[in-house]
DSSP file (Angstrom, degrees, kcal/mol; ACC not computed):
  #  RESIDUE AA STRUCTURE BP1 BP2  ACC     N-H-->O    O-->H-N    N-H-->O    O-->H-N    TCO  KAPPA ALPHA  PHI   PSI    X-CA   Y-CA   Z-CA
    1    1 A M              0   0    0      0, 0.0     2,-0.4     0, 0.0    11,-0.2   0.000 360.0 360.0 360.0 135.7  121.7   86.4   79.7
    2    2 A F  E     -A   11   0A   0      9,-2.9     8,-3.2     5,-0.0     9,-1.6  -0.957 360.0-175.5-116.1 135.7  118.0   86.8   79.1
    3    3 A V  E     -A    9   0A   0     -2,-0.4     6,-0.2     6,-0.3     2,-0.0  -0.894  24.6-112.9-128.1 158.7  116.3   85.0   76.2
    4    4 A S    >   -     0   0    0      4,-2.4     3,-1.9    -2,-0.3     6,-0.1  -0.238  45.7 -92.2 -77.5 175.4  112.7   85.0   74.8
    5    5 A R  T 3  S+     0   0    0      1,-0.3    -1,-0.1     2,-0.1    -2,-0.0   0.763 129.8  52.8 -61.2 -24.5  110.5   82.0   75.1
    6    6 A R  T 3  S-     0   0    0      2,-0.1    -1,-0.3     0, 0.0     0, 0.0   0.403 123.3-104.2 -92.3   2.1  111.8   80.9   71.7
    7    7 A G    <   +     0   0    0     -3,-1.9     2,-0.3     1,-0.3    -2,-0.1   0.510  69.1 148.4  91.3   4.6  115.4   81.2   72.8
    8    8 A A        -     0   0    0      1,-0.1    -4,-2.4     2,-0.0    -1,-0.3  -0.580  54.5-111.3 -74.1 132.8  116.3   84.4   71.0
    9    9 A R  E     +A    3   0A   0     -2,-0.3    -6,-0.3    -6,-0.2     3,-0.1  -0.463  40.9 170.2 -67.4 126.6  118.9   86.4   73.0
   10   10 A L  E     -     0   0A   0     -8,-3.2     2,-0.3     1,-0.3    -7,-0.2   0.767  62.3  -2.5-104.0 -37.6  117.4   89.6   74.4
   11   11 A C  E     -A    2   0A   0     -9,-1.6    -9,-2.9     2,-0.0     2,-0.4  -0.968  45.1-166.9-160.9 137.7  120.2   90.9   76.7
   12   12 A V        +     0   0    0     -2,-0.3     2,-0.3   -11,-0.2    -3,-0.0  -0.994  31.0 157.9-125.2 122.2  123.6   89.9   78.0
   13   13 A A        -     0   0    0     -2,-0.4     2,-0.1     4,-0.0    -2,-0.0  -0.993  37.6-121.0-147.3 150.4  124.8   92.0   80.9
   14   14 A S     >  -     0   0    0     -2,-0.3     4,-2.4     1,-0.1     5,-0.2  -0.321  41.5-101.8 -78.5 170.1  127.2   91.9   83.9
   15   15 A S  H  > S+     0   0    0      1,-0.2     4,-2.2     2,-0.2     5,-0.1   0.865 125.2  52.7 -62.7 -35.3  126.0   92.1   87.4
   16   16 A E  H  > S+     0   0    0      2,-0.2     4,-2.1     1,-0.2    -1,-0.2   0.905 109.4  48.4 -66.5 -41.1  127.1   95.8   87.5
   17   17 A Q  H  > S+     0   0    0      2,-0.2     4,-2.2     1,-0.2    -2,-0.2   0.894 110.6  51.0 -65.6 -39.7  125.1   96.5   84.3
   18   18 A L  H  X S+     0   0    0     -4,-2.4     4,-2.2     2,-0.2    -2,-0.2   0.914 108.8  51.5 -63.8 -41.7  122.0   94.8   85.8
   19   19 A A  H  X S+     0   0    0     -4,-2.2     4,-2.3     1,-0.2    -2,-0.2   0.903 109.8  49.9 -60.8 -41.2  122.3   96.9   88.9
   20   20 A A  H  X S+     0   0    0     -4,-2.1     4,-2.1     2,-0.2    -1,-0.2   0.899 108.6  52.5 -64.5 -40.4  122.5  100.1   86.8
   21   21 A M  H  <>S+     0   0    0     -4,-2.2     5,-2.6     2,-0.2     6,-1.0   0.891 109.0  50.1 -62.6 -39.3  119.4   99.0   84.8
   22   22 A V  H ><5S+     0   0    0     -4,-2.2     3,-1.3     4,-0.2    -2,-0.2   0.941 110.1  49.9 -63.2 -47.0  117.6   98.5   88.1
   23   23 A R  H 3<5S+     0   0    0     -4,-2.3    -2,-0.2     1,-0.3    -1,-0.2   0.866 112.0  48.3 -59.4 -36.5  118.6  102.0   89.3
   24   24 A L  T 3<5S-     0   0    0     -4,-2.1    -1,-0.3    -5,-0.1    -2,-0.2   0.495 115.1-116.3 -83.4  -3.3  117.5  103.5   86.0
   25   25 A G  T < 5S+     0   0    0     -3,-1.3    -3,-0.2    -4,-0.5    -2,-0.1   0.668  84.6 117.7  78.2  16.0  114.1  101.7   86.2
   26   26 A R  S   <S+     0   0    0     -5,-2.6     2,-0.3    -6,-0.2    -4,-0.2   0.544  76.3  34.7 -90.5  -8.3  114.9   99.7   83.0
   27   27 A L        -     0   0    0     -6,-1.0     2,-0.4    -5,-0.1    -2,-0.2  -0.997  67.1-161.3-145.9 136.5  114.7   96.4   84.9
   28   28 A R        -     0   0    0     -2,-0.3     2,-0.2    -3,-0.1    -6,-0.0  -0.955  24.4-116.2-122.2 146.4  112.7   95.2   87.8
   29   29 A L        -     0   0    0     -2,-0.4     2,-0.7    -7,-0.0    -2,-0.0  -0.538  16.9-149.4 -78.4 139.6  113.3   92.2   90.0
   30   30 A H        +     0   0    0     -2,-0.2    -1,-0.0     1,-0.1     5,-0.0  -0.933  19.8 174.1-109.8 108.8  110.9   89.3   90.0
   31   31 A R        +     0   0    0     -2,-0.7     2,-0.4     4,-0.0    -1,-0.1   0.387  33.6 122.5-100.1   2.9  111.0   87.8   93.4
   32   32 A E    >   -     0   0    0      1,-0.2     3,-1.3     2,-0.0     4,-0.5  -0.527  55.9-146.1 -70.7 124.4  108.2   85.3   93.1
   33   33 A E  T 3> S+     0   0    0     -2,-0.4     4,-1.2     1,-0.3     3,-0.4   0.754  90.3  69.2 -63.7 -25.5  109.6   81.8   93.9
   34   34 A D  H 3> S+     0   0    0      1,-0.2     4,-2.9     2,-0.2    -1,-0.3   0.738  83.5  71.3 -68.8 -22.6  107.3   80.1   91.3
   35   35 A A  H <> S+     0   0    0     -3,-1.3     4,-2.1     2,-0.2    -1,-0.2   0.932 101.6  41.9 -62.8 -46.8  109.1   81.6   88.3
   36   36 A F  H  > S+     0   0    0     -4,-0.5     4,-2.6    -3,-0.4     5,-0.2   0.927 115.9  49.5 -65.8 -45.1  112.3   79.5   88.7
   37   37 A Y  H  X S+     0   0    0     -4,-1.2     4,-2.6     1,-0.2    -2,-0.2   0.921 111.0  50.3 -59.5 -44.5  110.3   76.3   89.5
   38   38 A S  H  X S+     0   0    0     -4,-2.9     4,-1.9     2,-0.2    -1,-0.2   0.903 110.9  48.6 -61.8 -42.3  108.1   76.8   86.5
   39   39 A A  H  X S+     0   0    0     -4,-2.1     4,-1.6    -5,-0.2    -1,-0.2   0.927 113.6  46.2 -64.7 -44.7  111.1   77.3   84.2
   40   40 A M  H  X S+     0   0    0     -4,-2.6     4,-2.4     1,-0.2    -2,-0.2   0.879 110.1  53.7 -67.0 -37.0  112.8   74.2   85.5
   41   41 A Q  H  X S+     0   0    0     -4,-2.6     4,-2.8    -5,-0.2    -1,-0.2   0.882 105.7  54.1 -64.8 -37.0  109.6   72.1   85.3
   42   42 A S  H  X S+     0   0    0     -4,-1.9     4,-2.1     2,-0.2    -1,-0.2   0.898 108.8  48.7 -62.5 -40.1  109.3   73.2   81.6
   43   43 A V  H  X S+     0   0    0     -4,-1.6     4,-2.3     2,-0.2    -2,-0.2   0.936 112.4  47.8 -64.4 -46.7  112.8   71.9   81.0
   44   44 A V  H  X S+     0   0    0     -4,-2.4     4,-1.9     1,-0.2    -2,-0.2   0.918 111.5  50.7 -61.1 -44.2  112.1   68.6   82.7
   45   45 A D  H  X S+     0   0    0     -4,-2.8     4,-0.8     1,-0.2    -1,-0.2   0.901 110.3  49.8 -60.9 -40.8  108.8   68.2   80.8
   46   46 A L  H >< S+     0   0    0     -4,-2.1     3,-0.6     1,-0.2    -1,-0.2   0.905 111.9  47.5 -64.8 -42.0  110.6   68.8   77.6
   47   47 A L  H 3< S+     0   0    0     -4,-2.3    -1,-0.2     1,-0.2    -2,-0.2   0.788 108.2  56.3 -71.0 -27.1  113.3   66.2   78.4
   48   48 A D  H 3< S+     0   0    0     -4,-1.9    -1,-0.2    -5,-0.2    -2,-0.2   0.629  82.8 107.1 -80.1 -13.4  110.7   63.6   79.5
   49   49 A R  S << S-     0   0    0     -4,-0.8     2,-0.1    -3,-0.6     3,-0.1  -0.395  81.2-108.1 -65.7 139.4  108.9   63.8   76.1
   50   50 A P        -     0   0    0      0, 0.0     2,-0.2     0, 0.0    -1,-0.1  -0.446  38.4-108.2 -65.3 140.9  109.4   60.7   73.9
   51   51 A S        -     0   0    0      1,-0.1    -4,-0.0    -2,-0.1    -3,-0.0  -0.478  20.8-159.0 -71.0 137.9  111.6   61.4   71.0
   52   52 A T        +     0   0    0     -2,-0.2     2,-0.3    -3,-0.1    -1,-0.1   0.602  68.7  91.2 -92.1 -13.4  109.8   61.5   67.6
   53   53 A A              0   0    0      1,-0.1    -2,-0.1     0, 0.0     0, 0.0  -0.661 360.0 360.0 -82.8 136.0  113.0   60.9   65.6
   54   54 A A              0   0    0     -2,-0.3    -1,-0.1     0, 0.0    -3,-0.0   0.401 360.0 360.0-117.7 360.0  113.7   57.3   64.9
């Protein structure tokens, strides 16, 4: 599943469908290691924020 930065669902596909999208040039692989780390760090930062609800 791929979602936008706001969490809206953009695409749900099986591994076979993703492979077909790559073959058709509709999807490109992002191999930079920093992307996963950056996403996980954003989640950790969000969870570490103090809650504003009391």
